[in-house]
FIBAVO-333548 format. One record per residue (C-alpha): y negated, z negated, x negated; residue in one letter. Coordinates in steps of 0.25 Angstrom, whole numbers, plus 2048, in hexadecimal, padded with zeros to 3 digits. Layout:
   north    up   east   residuo
       Y     Z      X         A
...
This chain:
   north    up   east   residuo
     B70   89A    1CD         M
     B7A   895    1C4         T
     B8A   891    1C7         D
     B86   884    1CA         E
     B88   881    1D9         Q
     B78   87E    1E3         S
     B77   870    1E4         L
     B77   86C    1F4         I
     B6D   865    1F7         L
     B6C   85C    203         P
     B63   85D    211         P
     B5A   851    20C         D
     B4B   851    204         V
     B53   84E    1F8         A
     B59   859    1F9         G
     B4F   863    202         L
     B45   861    1F4         E
     B4E   862    1EC         K
     B50   871    1F2         A
     B41   872    1F0         A
     B40   872    1E3         A
     B4C   87C    1E3         L
     B42   886    1E9         L
     B36   882    1E2         A
     B3E   885    1D6         G
     B41   892    1D9         G
     B4F   88E    1DD         G
     B57   892    1E8         L
     B5D   888    1F4         V
     B66   88A    203         S
     B61   881    20F         F
     B63   882    21B         P
     B5B   888    226         T
     B60   889    235         E
     B65   897    232         T
     B6D   898    228         V
     B69   893    21A         Y
     B5E   898    211         G
     B5F   89C    202         L
     B51   897    1FC         G
     B48   89A    1F3         A
     B39   899    1F1         D
     B32   8A4    1F7         A
     B29   8A6    1EF         R
     B32   8A7    1E0         N
     B36   8B4    1DC         D
     B40   8AF    1D4         T
     B46   8A4    1DF         A
     B46   8AE    1EB         V
     B50   8B9    1E0         A
     B57   8AC    1DE         K
     B5A   8B0    1EA         I
     B5F   8BC    1EB         F
     B66   8BA    1E0         A
     B6F   8B0    1E7         A
     B72   8B7    1F5         K
     B77   8C3    1EC         G
     B6A   8C7    1F6         R
     B6C   8D7    1F4         P
     B5E   8DB    1F7         S
     B50   8D4    1F5         F
     B50   8D2    205         N
     B45   8CB    20B         P
     B48   8BB    20D         L
     B42   8B1    217         I
     B3A   8A7    212         V
     B3B   899    218         H
     B2E   891    21D         V
     B2B   883    222         A
     B24   886    22D         D
     B19   891    233         L
     B0E   88D    229         A
     B17   88F    21E         G
     B1D   89C    224         A
     B0C   8A3    224         E
     B09   89F    216         T
     B10   8AA    212         F
     B13   8B5    21F         C
     B07   8B9    22A         V
     B0B   8B6    238         F
     B08   8BC    243         N
     B06   8B7    254         D
     B16   8BC    252         T
     B1B   8B5    246         A
     B13   8A8    24A         R
     B19   8A8    257         A
     B26   8A9    252         L
     B26   8A0    249         A
     B1D   895    250         Q
     B2B   897    25B         A
     B37   898    251         F
     B33   891    246         W
     B38   88A    23D         P
     B46   893    242         G
     B4E   89E    241         A
     B43   8A8    240         L
     B3E   8AF    233         T
     B33   8B8    234         L
     B2E   8C2    22E         V
     B1D   8C3    22B         L
     B15   8C8    223         P
     B13   8C2    214         L
     B07   8BD    212         R
     B00   8C2    204         A
     AFF   8B5    1FC         D
     B0E   8AF    200         A
     B13   8B0    1F5         G
     B21   8B2    1F8         V
     B29   8B8    1EF         S
     B2B   8C7    1F2         Q
     B3C   8C7    1F0         L
     B3A   8BF    1FD         V
     B31   8CB    204         T
     B3B   8D5    1FE         A
     B2A   8DA    1F8         G
     B27   8DA    208         L
     B1C   8D6    20F         G
     B24   8CF    218         T
     B29   8C1    219         L
     B35   8BB    221         G
     B31   8AD    225         V
     B38   8A0    22C         R
     B38   892    22E         V
     B45   88C    231         P
     B48   883    237         D
     B52   878    230         H
     B4B   86A    22C         P
     B54   86D    21D         V
     B4D   87B    21D         A
     B40   876    221         L
     B3E   869    219         G
     B41   872    20A         L
     B38   87C    20F         L
     B2F   86D    211         A
     B31   86B    203         R
     B30   875    1FB         F
     B22   87A    203         G
     B25   889    201         G
     B2D   895    208         P
     B3C   898    203         V
     B41   8A4    205         A
     B50   8A4    209         A
     B5A   8AE    20D         P
     B69   8AA    213         S
     B70   8A2    209         A
     B7C   8AA    207         N
     B80   8B4    1FF         P
     B7B   8C3    203         S
     B84   8C7    20A         G
     B8C   8BA    210         R
     B8B   8B2    21A         I
     B7F   8AA    21D         S
     B7E   89C    21C         P
     B7E   890    225         T
     B83   884    21D         T
     B81   880    20E         A
     B90   881    209         A
     B8C   890    20F         H
     B81   890    204         V
     B8B   889    1F9         A
     B94   891    1FC         A
     B8A   8A1    1FC         G
     B82   89B    1F1         L
     B85   891    1E8         G
     B7F   890    1DB         G
     B78   89B    1DD         R
     B6E   893    1E4         I
     B66   885    1E2         D
     B6A   87D    1EB         A
     B6D   87E    1FB         V
     B67   872    202         V
     B73   86D    20D         D
     B6C   86B    21F         G
     B7A   86F    224         G
     B7D   87B    22C         A
     B73   885    231         C
     B72   883    241         P
     B6C   890    244         V
     B78   899    23A         G
     B70   8A6    23C         V
     B63   8AC    231         E
     B57   8AB    239         S
     B51   8B6    243         T
     B46   8C1    23D         I
     B3A   8C5    242         V
     B31   8CF    23D         N
     B22   8CD    23F         C
     B1D   8D6    238         V
     B19   8DF    246         G
     B20   8E0    24F         E
     B27   8D2    251         P
     B35   8D8    24E         A
     B45   8D4    24B         L
     B4A   8D6    23E         L
     B57   8CC    23F         R
     B5C   8C3    24A         A
     B5F   8B3    247         G
     B5C   8A7    24C         G
     B52   8A8    253         I
     B57   8B1    25E         P
     B4F   8C1    262         R
     B4B   8B8    271         E
     B46   8AC    26F         A
     B3D   8B5    264         L
     B39   8BF    26F         E
     B36   8B3    278         A
     B2F   8AA    270         C
     B24   8B8    26E         L
     B25   8C0    27A         G
     B2B   8CD    275         R
     B37   8D4    271         P
     B38   8D5    262         L
     B37   8E0    25B         A
     B45   8E7    258         R
     B4A   8EA    248         P
     B44   8F8    244         A
     B4C   903    242         D
     B57   904    236         P
     B4F   912    232         A
     B43   909    232         M
     B49   8FC    22A         P
     B3E   8F2    229         T
     B46   8E6    223         A
     B42   8E7    215         P
     B49   8EE    20A         G
     B4E   8F8    214         Q
     B47   903    210         L
     B4C   90E    204         E
     B3D   90C    1FD         S
     B38   8FE    200         H
     B31   8F5    1F1         Y
     B2D   900    1EC         A
     B22   900    1E0         P
     B18   90B    1E1         R
     B1D   90F    1D6         G
     B2C   919    1D4         K
     B36   90F    1D0         V
     B40   915    1C6         R
     B4E   90D    1C6         L
     B56   90A    1BB         N
     B4D   90E    1AF         A
     B4F   907    1A3         P
     B42   90D    19B         Y
     B36   913    1A5         A
     B31   91F    1A3         E
     B24   925    1A0         E
     B1A   91E    1A8         G
     B23   914    1AE         E
     B22   907    1B1         V
     B30   900    1AF         L
     B33   8F4    1B7         L
     B3E   8EB    1AB         G
     B4A   8E5    1AE         F
     B50   8DC    1A2         G
     B4A   8DE    193         P
     B46   8EC    195         V
     B35   8EF    192         D
     B30   8F0    19F         A
     B23   8F0    1A5         D
     B25   8E6    1B3         L
     B33   8DF    1B0         N
     B3B   8D9    1BC         L
     B44   8CC    1B1         S
     B44   8D0    1A2         A
     B50   8C7    1A1         A
     B56   8D2    1AA         G
     B59   8C5    1B4         D
     B5C   8CB    1C4         L
     B53   8C0    1CA         T
     B48   8C0    1C2         E
     B47   8CE    1C6         A
     B49   8CD    1D5         A
     B3E   8C3    1D5         A
     B36   8CE    1CC         R
     B3B   8DA    1D5         L
     B2D   8D8    1DF         F
     B24   8D5    1D5         A
     B26   8DE    1CB         C
     B27   8EB    1D6         L
     B19   8E6    1DC         H
     B14   8E4    1CC         Q
     B16   8F3    1CA         L
     B0E   8F7    1D7         D
     B02   8F1    1CD         A
     B05   8F5    1C2         M
     B05   903    1C7         G
     B10   907    1C4         A
     B17   915    1C8         D
     B20   917    1C0         K
     B2D   90C    1C3         I
     B38   90C    1B8         A
     B42   900    1BC         V
     B4A   8FB    1B2         S
     B5B   8FA    1B8         P
     B60   8EC    1BF         I
     B6F   8E7    1BF         P
     B73   8EA    1CB         D
     B78   8DB    1CD         H
     B74   8CF    1D4         G
     B64   8CF    1D9         L
     B65   8DE    1D0         G
     B6D   8E4    1DD         Q
     B5D   8DE    1E6         A
     B53   8E3    1D9         I
     B5A   8F1    1D8         N
     B5A   8F1    1EA         D
     B4C   8EE    1E8         R
     B49   8F9    1DE         L
     B51   905    1E3         K
     B48   905    1F0         R
     B3B   902    1E6         A
     B3E   910    1E0         A
     B44   918    1EC         A
     B3D   924    1F0         P
     B31   91F    1FB         R
């Protein structure tokens, strides 16, 4: 976006059609759910998802929750077990996010999953959100529509105050009825509560007929991005390299002679969108030694550098 103000769209057919068209074109659209307003982008579009992090000033590429129109839609992206299906059938649409194994052919951006093999997915219980998802016809990645670290928005005015001019549009569907984020349950293995939210633990446990596991020991983190060595290609990584030394493959940034380039134009949004794909490509190339050009440490550069430092950590 430029300095222009974001569009405020009504929650009628014309407004939802415009919002869906913006999403299809790689834009950012905020929309109401029963919990808070989400900041949506096409979950299959690397560049669109990178714009979410840029707009929010999000400090690292934490995984994003994907919103879909129904259980059948979720099953096209994730592998459900009996536990996950029971919870989905009981609480969807609703304020419950399930973390599930990602299907190999899901086509979801690696920025959404933070390069992991799991996906957080939910079906929101809000007519505007469901109307938008039906018209868009695909998965929408949507964290809360607020600058990172600020209070989550529950009205369109909150979104406009925090992100106005940074996103394409806000669909004004009134105040969110729940007002707190969704509950997150990890359904990979023994079901575990990862975040308390709009669906109480007691209701989930009553549905399953057993207690949910407690969050893991902080000394053994399971949340994405917490381990020092993470997002790592097989080769040894050297950071802030102005050029490649003998035997190294150069992952470039900006106008440099590189084997792969995150963004020859020096565009941090493009670099963020290409980061995980380039790391995978380095593995496919069999790169044993990898040099990485300096990345500016501001805006999305901070998130890129965070991931690269983890990739370069001893392991």
